[in-house]
C-alpha positions as CSV (number, residue, x, y, z in Angstrom):
1,M,12.9,-20.4,20.3
2,L,9.7,-19.3,18.9
3,E,7.2,-22.1,19.2
4,T,6.1,-23.2,15.8
5,H,2.3,-23.6,16.8
6,N,0.1,-22.5,19.7
7,N,-3.0,-23.8,20.7
8,K,-2.9,-21.0,23.7
9,I,-2.1,-17.5,22.6
10,T,-0.3,-15.8,25.3
11,P,1.0,-11.8,24.3
12,P,4.6,-11.6,25.0
13,Q,6.2,-10.5,28.0
14,A,7.6,-6.9,27.9
15,V,11.3,-6.2,28.5
16,E,12.1,-4.4,31.6
17,G,14.2,-1.5,32.1
18,T,16.2,-0.3,29.1
19,P,16.5,-2.7,26.5
20,K,19.5,-3.1,24.3
21,A,19.4,-4.4,20.3
22,T,20.5,-7.8,20.1
23,G,19.1,-9.1,16.7
24,D,17.0,-11.6,18.4
25,I,13.3,-11.8,17.3
26,N,12.0,-12.5,20.9
27,D,13.9,-9.5,22.1
28,L,12.2,-7.7,19.5
29,L,8.8,-9.1,20.6
30,A,9.7,-8.1,24.3
31,L,10.5,-4.7,23.3
32,M,6.9,-4.5,21.2
33,A,5.0,-5.4,24.0
34,R,6.9,-2.5,26.2
35,L,5.8,-0.1,23.5
36,R,2.3,-1.2,23.5
37,A,2.4,-1.0,27.4
38,D,4.1,2.2,28.1
39,C,4.1,4.4,24.6
40,P,1.0,6.3,24.8
41,W,1.1,6.4,20.4
42,D,1.9,2.9,20.8
43,V,-1.2,1.9,22.9
44,K,-3.7,3.7,20.9
45,Q,-3.1,2.1,17.9
46,T,-5.3,-0.8,16.5
47,N,-5.1,-3.2,13.2
48,H,-6.9,-0.8,11.2
49,S,-5.1,2.7,12.3
50,L,-2.0,0.4,11.4
51,I,-2.9,0.1,7.8
52,P,-1.7,3.0,6.2
53,Y,1.5,2.8,7.5
54,A,2.0,-0.7,6.3
55,I,1.4,0.8,2.6
56,E,3.7,3.4,3.6
57,E,6.7,1.4,4.8
58,A,6.1,-1.3,1.7
59,Y,6.3,1.7,-0.8
60,E,9.3,2.9,1.1
61,L,11.1,-0.6,1.0
62,V,10.7,-0.6,-2.9
63,E,12.0,2.9,-3.5
64,A,15.1,2.3,-0.9
65,V,15.3,-1.6,-3.4
66,Q,15.3,0.7,-6.4
67,E,18.0,3.1,-5.4
68,G,20.3,0.1,-4.2
69,D,21.5,1.6,-0.7
70,V,22.1,-1.1,1.6
71,E,21.7,0.5,5.0
72,D,18.4,2.3,3.8
73,I,17.4,-1.3,2.6
74,K,17.9,-2.7,5.8
75,G,16.2,0.3,7.7
76,E,13.1,-0.3,5.6
77,L,13.1,-4.3,5.8
78,G,12.9,-3.4,9.4
79,D,10.1,-0.9,9.0
80,V,8.1,-3.6,7.0
81,L,8.9,-6.3,9.9
82,L,8.0,-3.7,12.6
83,Q,4.7,-3.4,10.9
84,V,4.1,-7.5,11.0
85,V,5.2,-7.4,14.8
86,F,3.0,-4.5,15.4
87,H,0.0,-6.2,14.5
88,C,1.1,-9.5,15.6
89,Q,1.1,-8.1,19.3
90,I,-2.3,-6.9,18.8
91,Y,-3.8,-9.6,17.6
92,A,-2.1,-11.6,20.6
93,E,-3.7,-9.4,23.1
94,K,-6.9,-10.2,21.7
95,H,-5.8,-13.9,22.2
96,Q,-6.6,-14.6,18.4
97,F,-3.0,-15.7,17.1
98,D,0.7,-14.3,17.5
99,L,3.8,-14.3,15.4
100,S,4.5,-17.7,16.0
101,D,1.3,-18.6,14.2
102,V,2.1,-16.5,11.5
103,I,5.2,-17.9,10.9
104,Y,3.7,-21.4,11.1
105,T,1.2,-20.7,8.5
106,L,3.8,-19.1,6.0
107,Q,6.0,-22.4,6.8
108,S,3.1,-24.6,5.7
109,K,2.2,-22.8,2.5
110,L,5.8,-22.8,1.3
111,I,5.9,-26.2,1.7
112,R,2.7,-26.8,0.2
113,R,3.2,-25.0,-3.0
114,H,6.4,-26.4,-3.4
115,P,6.1,-30.1,-3.7
116,H,8.7,-30.0,-6.6
117,V,11.3,-29.0,-4.0
118,F,10.4,-31.1,-0.9
119,E,8.7,-34.2,-2.7
120,A,9.5,-36.6,-5.4
121,D,7.4,-34.0,-7.4
122,K,10.1,-32.8,-9.9
123,L,9.7,-30.1,-12.4
124,A,11.6,-29.3,-15.4
125,D,11.3,-25.6,-15.7
126,D,9.8,-22.5,-14.5
127,E,6.4,-22.9,-16.5
128,S,5.8,-26.2,-14.8
129,V,6.3,-24.5,-11.6
130,K,3.6,-22.1,-12.4
131,K,1.2,-24.8,-13.7
132,R,1.6,-26.6,-10.4
133,W,1.5,-23.4,-8.4
134,D,-1.8,-22.4,-10.0
135,E,-3.1,-26.2,-9.4
136,I,-2.4,-25.7,-5.9
137,K,-3.7,-22.2,-5.2
138,A,-7.0,-23.7,-6.8
139,L,-7.2,-26.6,-4.1
140,E,-6.5,-23.6,-1.7
141,N,-9.4,-21.6,-3.0
142,A,-12.0,-24.7,-2.9
143,E,-10.9,-25.3,0.9
144,R,-11.8,-21.6,1.1
145,E,-15.0,-22.1,-0.5
146,R,-15.8,-25.0,1.8
147,R,-14.8,-22.6,4.9
148,G,-17.7,-20.1,3.4
149,K,-15.5,-17.7,1.5
150,P,-16.4,-18.7,-2.4
151,K,-14.3,-17.4,-5.1
152,R,-15.6,-14.2,-7.1
153,S,-14.9,-13.1,-10.4
154,L,-13.0,-10.0,-9.1
155,D,-10.8,-11.9,-6.6
156,N,-7.7,-12.1,-9.0
157,V,-7.2,-8.5,-8.1
158,K,-4.3,-8.4,-5.8
159,A,-4.2,-5.8,-3.2
160,G,-1.9,-2.9,-3.8
161,S,-2.4,1.0,-4.3
162,A,-6.1,2.1,-4.6
163,L,-5.0,3.2,-8.4
164,M,-3.6,-0.4,-9.1
165,Q,-6.7,-1.8,-8.0
166,A,-8.8,0.2,-9.8
167,Q,-7.3,-0.1,-12.8
168,S,-7.0,-3.9,-12.4
169,L,-10.7,-4.4,-11.4
170,Q,-11.7,-2.5,-14.5
171,K,-9.3,-4.7,-16.5
172,E,-11.2,-7.9,-15.1
173,A,-14.8,-6.4,-15.4
174,S,-13.9,-5.6,-19.0
175,K,-12.8,-9.3,-19.7
176,L,-16.5,-10.1,-18.4
177,G,-18.0,-7.7,-20.8
178,F,-18.8,-5.0,-18.1
179,D,-17.0,-2.1,-20.4
180,W,-17.5,0.4,-23.0
181,E,-16.4,0.0,-26.4
182,G,-14.7,2.8,-27.1
183,I,-13.0,5.6,-24.8
184,E,-15.8,8.0,-25.3
185,G,-17.9,6.3,-22.8
186,A,-15.2,6.4,-20.1
187,I,-14.6,10.2,-20.6
188,E,-18.3,10.7,-20.6
189,K,-18.5,9.1,-16.9
190,L,-15.6,11.1,-16.0
191,E,-17.3,14.4,-16.9
192,E,-20.3,13.2,-15.7
193,E,-18.5,12.5,-12.1
194,I,-16.4,15.5,-12.2
195,A,-20.2,17.6,-12.3
196,E,-21.7,15.5,-9.3
197,L,-18.6,16.4,-7.2
198,K,-18.8,20.2,-8.1
199,Q,-22.4,20.4,-7.4
200,I,-21.5,19.3,-3.5
201,I,-18.4,21.2,-3.2
202,P,-19.0,24.0,-0.3
203,A,-18.0,27.8,-1.1
204,D,-14.4,29.1,0.0
205,G,-14.4,29.3,3.8
206,H,-17.1,26.9,4.3
207,K,-15.7,23.6,6.0
208,P,-17.9,20.5,5.5
209,D,-19.7,18.7,8.3
210,A,-19.2,15.1,8.7
211,A,-22.1,14.1,6.4
212,L,-20.8,16.5,3.5
213,K,-17.2,15.7,4.0
214,A,-18.3,11.6,3.6
215,E,-20.1,12.4,0.6
216,L,-17.5,14.7,-1.1
217,E,-14.7,11.4,-0.4
218,K,-17.3,9.3,-2.4
219,E,-17.7,11.7,-5.3
220,L,-14.4,12.5,-5.5
221,G,-13.6,8.5,-5.5
222,D,-15.9,8.1,-8.5
223,C,-14.1,10.9,-10.0
224,M,-10.5,9.2,-9.3
225,F,-11.9,5.8,-10.6
226,A,-13.7,7.1,-13.5
227,L,-10.2,9.0,-14.5
228,V,-8.2,5.7,-13.9
229,N,-10.6,4.1,-16.6
230,V,-9.7,6.8,-19.2
231,A,-6.2,5.7,-18.6
232,R,-7.0,2.1,-18.7
233,K,-8.7,3.0,-22.6
234,L,-5.8,5.1,-23.5
235,N,-3.5,1.6,-22.7
236,L,-1.7,3.8,-20.0
237,D,-0.8,2.6,-16.5
238,A,-2.5,5.1,-14.0
239,E,-0.1,4.3,-11.1
240,A,3.0,4.9,-13.4
241,A,1.3,8.5,-14.6
242,T,0.4,9.6,-11.3
243,L,4.3,8.6,-9.7
244,T,5.7,10.7,-12.7
245,C,3.4,13.4,-11.7
246,V,4.6,13.5,-8.1
247,H,8.3,13.0,-9.3
248,K,7.8,16.1,-11.4
249,F,6.1,18.0,-8.7
250,K,8.9,17.4,-6.4
251,S,11.5,18.6,-8.9
252,R,10.0,21.6,-9.7
253,F,9.1,22.4,-6.1
254,G,12.8,21.6,-5.2
255,Y,13.9,24.1,-8.3
256,I,11.8,26.9,-6.7
257,E,13.2,26.2,-3.1
258,A,16.8,26.1,-5.0
259,Q,16.3,29.5,-6.6
260,L,14.7,30.9,-3.5
261,A,18.0,30.0,-1.7
262,A,20.2,31.3,-3.9
263,A,18.4,34.7,-3.5
264,G,18.9,34.4,0.3
265,K,15.3,33.6,1.0
266,R,13.2,30.7,2.3
267,L,10.0,29.6,1.0
268,E,8.4,31.0,4.2
269,D,9.8,34.3,3.0
270,S,7.9,33.9,-0.5
271,D,4.6,34.2,-1.7
272,I,2.1,32.3,-4.3
273,E,3.1,35.1,-7.0
274,E,6.7,34.6,-6.6
275,M,6.6,30.6,-6.2
276,D,4.3,30.3,-9.3
277,A,6.6,32.6,-11.5
278,L,9.6,29.9,-10.2
279,W,7.2,27.1,-11.1
280,E,6.7,28.3,-14.7
281,A,10.5,28.9,-14.7
282,A,10.9,25.2,-13.5
283,K,8.8,24.2,-16.6
284,R,11.1,26.1,-19.1
285,H,14.4,24.6,-17.5
286,E,12.8,21.1,-18.1
287,R,12.3,21.9,-21.7
288,S,15.6,23.1,-22.1
289,S,17.6,20.2,-20.5
């Protein structure tokens, strides 16, 4: 069994030989330790390099739950768990904390935030539970302030995709008076940012050096942030709008691939002119469906 709390952090021992799947968390930790010891890709990862994978796995879990395929859901939950175990392994190697500390912290938080379940503090309905939850979180925030981490005005914005965070940040800032009255100012800002980006885009065939690439990233980010602000002003959800576009693109590209296959061709055998014509055909097909 895992210990509930550690004073001395020791990384898990790597499994020897060829392991078997057992469903035991300790065997999973030993497997992860082995991968960190012997797999070249796993060895070079850091907590920061794993961030994109954690985000990706969370979205794939959401998609699996929405589709309702139980086998896919199990697989995606496992992938999310892998991210937790992977991060814990790396932190344990640095003797900072391990999985048992993460579990201990979670258990403490759940017990602390549910006095209506574990103590005599009985609450009648969901609204009462939410009110007490907010009171407990306020106490936790006060404790964070005592540790030198003051709560700031935009701390209410939760982690999420960049688009979700951008829109939430703008919404919170608007409540504090940092906003244009109408949409015109947001559109002018978007046009201004696009103009600044266009000024530094290199000519075709010219690869940007590291410094220019960093500047391009900054200016492109400014454009996207400004575009999200336009979406907010239109009472549209930037994330939902982008996902609609993603699904539309996948559908249209699938149409192109299917039409080429019906003609006995592969994507690699086509060219941009033919694919663009099929893209327009896909649009007409959407309108007629």
